[in-house]
C-alpha positions, 0 to 999 in steps of 0.5 A, a space after each residue: 472676251 464676250 460673257 455669255 450673260 443670263 437671259 436679260 429683258 430686251 429693253 435692259 439689253 438695249 439700255 446696256 448697250 446704248 450706254 457701252 455705246 456712248 462710253 466708246 463715242 467718248 473714249 473715240 472723241 478723246 483719242 481723237 483730241 489726243 491725237 490733233 494736239 499732239 500733231 499740232 505740237 509737232 507741227 509747231 515745234 518743226 515749223 519752229 525749228 525750221 524759222 529758227 535756223 532759217 533765222 540764224 543762216 539769214 543772220 550769218 549772211 548779213 554777218 559775211 556780208 558785213 564782213 566783206 
């Protein structure tokens, strides 16, 4: 993947690496944001499901108690 570039002045090469690093930093930030968003969504869904199941169980228990 690494292509040998023709000789460039050091300042130009440094500017290019800085630009690449900055872009990589932005990519890392975007990836982290996406991962955290996914994790939050999964946690919310799981918590919502468990809360819903617990609520249904409580209602069933109350119904059973009233019936008895």
